N, C-alpha and C positions, 0 to 999 in steps of 0.2 A: 692362914685364914684368907679367903678370897677378898679381893678389894671391894670397896663399896660400889665402884663402877661395874665390876663383874656381877655382883649380887643384883644390882639394879637392872642390868641388861638381861640377865638370866630370868629374872622375874617378868620383865617386859615381854620376852619371847614366849614365856608360858601363857601370859594373858592373851597375846595375839593368836597363839595356836588354838586357844579355846574359843575365839571369836568366829562366828560363821562368816564365810566369804560373801561379799555383796553379790546381788543377783546379776549384775552386769558381767560377772566373770563366768557365767554359765556357758557350758560347752555348745549349747544350741544357739549359736551366734552367727547370723547371716553376714557374709563378707568379712569374717573376723580376721582374714589375712591383712586387711587394711583398716577396718573400723573396729576399735576396741569397744565402744559403747555409744549409746544414743541417750540424750537427755532432754526432758521438757521441764522448764522451770517457770512457775507462776508466781507473780508478785501481787500482794494485796495489802491494803492498810485499813485499819478499823476506823469507821466513821466516828468523828467526835474527838479524836485524839491527834496530838501533834506527831509528826514523823519522829522516829527514834533519835535522830541527831539533834533535835531541839526539845524533845519530851522530858518531863521531870521524871525522877525515879518512881514517884507514885503512879504516874501515867503508864510507865513501862511495866510495872508490876501488875497493874490492872489489865493491860492488854494481854499480858501473859496468862493471867487468870481466865480471861474470856476465851482465849484460843485453846487452852488446856481443857476448859469446860466444854467447848464445842467439839473437841476431839472425842470426849467421853459420850456426849449426847448424840453425836452423829453415828456412833457405833464403829468408828474407825479404830479406836482403842490402840493407837500407836504408843509405843513404849517411850516414856520420857527419860531423857538423860540430863542430869543437872550436875550433881557432885560426882565427878568421875576422875580417874587417875590420868596422868600424862600419857601412859601407855594406851589407854582406851581412846584418848583424844587423838593420838597419832594414828591409831587404826581408822577412826572415822574420817580423818582428813585424807589419809592415804587411799581409802575406799571412795573418796570424792563425795561422801555423804554430807560433809560439813566444809564450809569455806575455811581456808587456813587462817584468815584474819578475824574470824568470828570470836568476839569477846564474851564467851558464854559464862564466865565467872562473875560477870557484872549482874546487878539486880535486874530482874525482869527478863533474863535470857534463859532459854531452854531449847533443847533439840528433841524432836519426837520422831521415832523411826519404826517402820514396820518389821515384822519378823523376818521376811526374806531379804531384808536390806536392799529393797528396790525403791523405797519411798521415804523421804525425810522432810521434816518441817523445821525450819530455823525461825525462832521467835525473836523479834526485835534485832535483826541484823541491820541491813541498810533500810529495809522496810519492816513493817510489823510482822509480816508473814512472808516467808519464802518457801514454797512447796516445790520439790524437785523429784522427778522420777527418773531412774536410770535403768536402762535395759541393755541386754547383751547384743553386741554387734550392731549392724545397721537395722534398726527397728524403731524408727522415730514415731510411727503411728501408735505402737503399743505404749511407748513412754508418754506420749501426749494424752492418750486415753486414761492412763493411770493417774497422772497429775490432775487432769481436768476433773475427773470423778471425785478426787479428794477435795479440791477447791469447792466444787458444787455441794458436797456433803457439809463442809464447814460453813458455807454461806447460808445454810438453813438455820444456823444457830448464832451467827455473828454477822453484823451488817458491815459490809466493806464500802470504802469511800470511792464514789464514782461520779464523774461529771458528764453531762450530756454532750459537752464540747470536747473534752480532753480524754474521755474514757476512764479507765482505772487510774486513780491518782497514785503517784509514786514520789519518793524522796528525790529521785533523779528524774528530771523532765524527759531524759532520753528513754527511760523505761515506761513512761506513761503511755496510755493507749490500750493496746491489747493486754498489757501486763504479762506477756509471755515471751520466753526466749527458748528457741529450739537449737539444740547443739548436737554435734557428733564429735567424738574423739577419734582422730585418725593417726595412723603411722605412715607418713609420707616420705620415707627414707629413700625410695627410688627416685622420686622427683627431686629431692634434695641433692642426691649424688649426680643426677643428670643436669644440675644447675637450672632446672626449670621451675623450681618452687616459687621464687619471687614473682615471676611473670604470671603464674597461675593464680597466686594469692592476690595480685593486683587486679586481675580480671574479676575476682570474686568481690573485692571491695567496691568496685564500681556498681555492683548489684546489691549493695547493702549488707553483704555477708562479711563478718569479721573473723579474723584468725587470732587465737591467743595460745598461750602455753598450756601445759597440762593442768594447772590449777587456776586458770581463769585470768582475770584482768592484769594482775600484778606479776604474772609469771611469763618467762620467755619460752619460745618454741625450741627447746633443746632436745637432741636425740631424734629430731624430726617428728616428735609427738605434738600434734596441733589440735586445738579445739576450734572448730568452725561453728559459727552461730548466726542466727537471724532473730531480730527482735520483733519488728512490726510488719515484715513482708508476708508473702503468701507461702503456705506450707509446701505446696507442690513445687514452687520455684526452688525452695531450699532442698527438697528431695532431689530435684534435678541436678543441683549443684554438687551435692554429695556423691550422687551416682557418677557424675562426670569425674570427680576426683578419684573415685575408686578405679574407674576405667583407666584414667591417665596414669595413676600410680602403678597399676599392673603392667601397663605398656612400658613404663620407665624401668621397672624391675627386670623385664626381659632383656633390656639392653646391657645390663651389667652381668658379666659372666659369673657362673657359680664359683669358679676358682677365686675370683676377686672377693666375693662375699665371704667365702670360707677363710681366706687369709685375714681379712679385716676383722672378722668375728673372733678368730683365734687370738689376734693381737689384742683385741678388747678384753678377752678373758685373761690373758697373761698380764695385762696392765692392771686389771682389777685384783687379781690374786697376789700381785707383788706390792700392792698399795696398802699402807697402814692407815691412811686417811683418804677420803674421797669427797670432794665437793659434790653437791647435788647435781650440778651440770654434768660432771664427769660420770657419775653413776648412771644418769639417764642416757648418756651416749653409749655406755657399755651395754645397757639393757637394749637400746635401740638396735645395735648390731647383732646381739644374740637373738633378738626377736626375728630379725630378717633371716638369719640362718635357720631358725626353727621353722619359719613359714616356708622356706625353700627346701625343707626336709634334708638338710645337710647332716651327714652322719657325725655323731659325737656331740650334738646339741639337743636341747629339749625337743620332744616329739611334736609339739604344737606351739603356735604363738600364744595360745591361751594360757598355757602353763607359765610362760614368761611374764604375761600380764599380771599374774599373781604377785610377782616381785614388786610391782609398782605400789602395792598396798602396804608393803612392809618397809619401805625406805624411810630413814629418819629425816624428818622435815622441820626440825626445830630451828628457831630463828638465831639471830646474831649473838644473843647472850650465851649460847652454848654451841657455837660453831664448831669448835674442835671436837667436842664430845660427839656431836652429830656426825661429823666427818669420820671419826673412828668407828661409830656404829654402822655407818653405811659400808665401810670397807670390810668390817667383820661379817656383816650380813651377806654381802655379795661373795666373799671368799668361801663362806660355808655353803651358800646356795650353788656355787659353781664347782665345788670340790667333787 
């Protein structure tokens, strides 16, 4: 008889295969050799209610009711996710549609997602409402238009808290003002190998642009996957910064010989296939090298970087309580994917 772990993992893989891929994995992705996705995130809070970190359960439940009602009345009709399995939760986190630390099992929490998996709403995360749109490759204008349209539609049916002095109010003063964060997920492995990444990121920081890991604030930049973002600055300045990063990354990649890329990528594959457990950091490093080999069209590797990006949505992301089980799952997944 199969073990409980085998049964559980087999069922999980079945669930994930049945899930549609997120829109940001689309093949029509500008500058996809460097940029995985673009994201626009809007924060809003409902007037007359305390922020989630100080609100009562009754307030959180009422805020949820108001936002779900606004979703219906606005015609957005996003699909609500409440009582879901761990496998579905892993899928949504891996697709970056939901924050890893979002406590959606608590009262007053729910996630609403559109059919193409390009738009998601988190209710009562750090703020009452987090709207985020993700689009493929470097396409920040499309992401911003989608998220902004959603917020505008919801705002016709629920009143958001705003100050003539501080702008849109937020649980975090850092996010108050425009209530918007523009982001791009990049793979800067060439700059990392050329030892130029720290200098480049330092220059961006001086312009108010921050760099984080694959899953936001609490994650590290492993595998040279970085999320660069801007909160209150000008959109054209952010676009210029990302386009500079794309250009600098391509130049850096040209300095690394194809033979070196192939050797390192094959070493990464051998390491993954020989491992029975893999920490998330090691799994991301392996995927980073494979992605570079795919983007460089090296024989024996996936035909495109986009096909490698799909792996990022299926990595086990569970926390410390199940570290060993998660590490085994990652190793099993990569071994099968690379076989």
